[in-house]
N, C-alpha and C positions, 0 to 999 in steps of 0.2 A: 297659338303660341302662349305658353305659360309665362308667369313673371320671371321664373328662373332662366328661361331661354332668352328673354329680353336682356337680362342683366349680363349674360355672357357676351353679348354683342357690344355692349357699351364698354369701351376701354379709352381712358384718357391717358395718353402716353406720357404727358408731363407729370401726372400724379401717380403713375404706376409705382415708383419706388416708395412713396409715402404710403400708398395703399397696401403694399406688401409688408411694410414695417408695422403699420397699425392694424393689420388685419387679424386680430386675435380672436375674432368671433364674438358672439353674443355673450351676455352674462351667463355664468354657470352657477349651478346650485352649490351652496356651501355646506360641507359636512363638518360639523364642529369636532367630531371624533378624530378627524385627520389633521387637525391643527395642533400647533405646539401648545403646551399647557397654559402659559400666560394668556395667549389669544383665546384659547378655549374657555378659560374661566371668565374672561372679559365678555365673551359671547353669552355664556350661561347667565351672567349678571343681567344682561339686557333682555334675554329671553324670559327669565324668571323674575328678576328683581324689579324691572320697570313696571310690568303689569301689577305687581303687588303694591308698589308705591302709588300707582294711579288709583288702585282700589282703596288704599288707605286714605288718599286725598279726598276721594268721593265720600267715604264714610265720615271723615272728620268735618268736611264742609256740610254734610247733611245734619250732623248733630250740633253744629255751631249756631 
């Protein structure tokens, strides 16, 4: 019996409504090109800007 088969048999009737409401599934991959422009630019800042700032911090602290 696999793990999935065991989870089908476990049903807590008192928690069933909450489990159905909160059952959105696991985290999903985020595609920035599908986001609105302000959110997309904010995401681009973190994806590109933060590593550049960290690299600048390392370089500045190395020469100090």
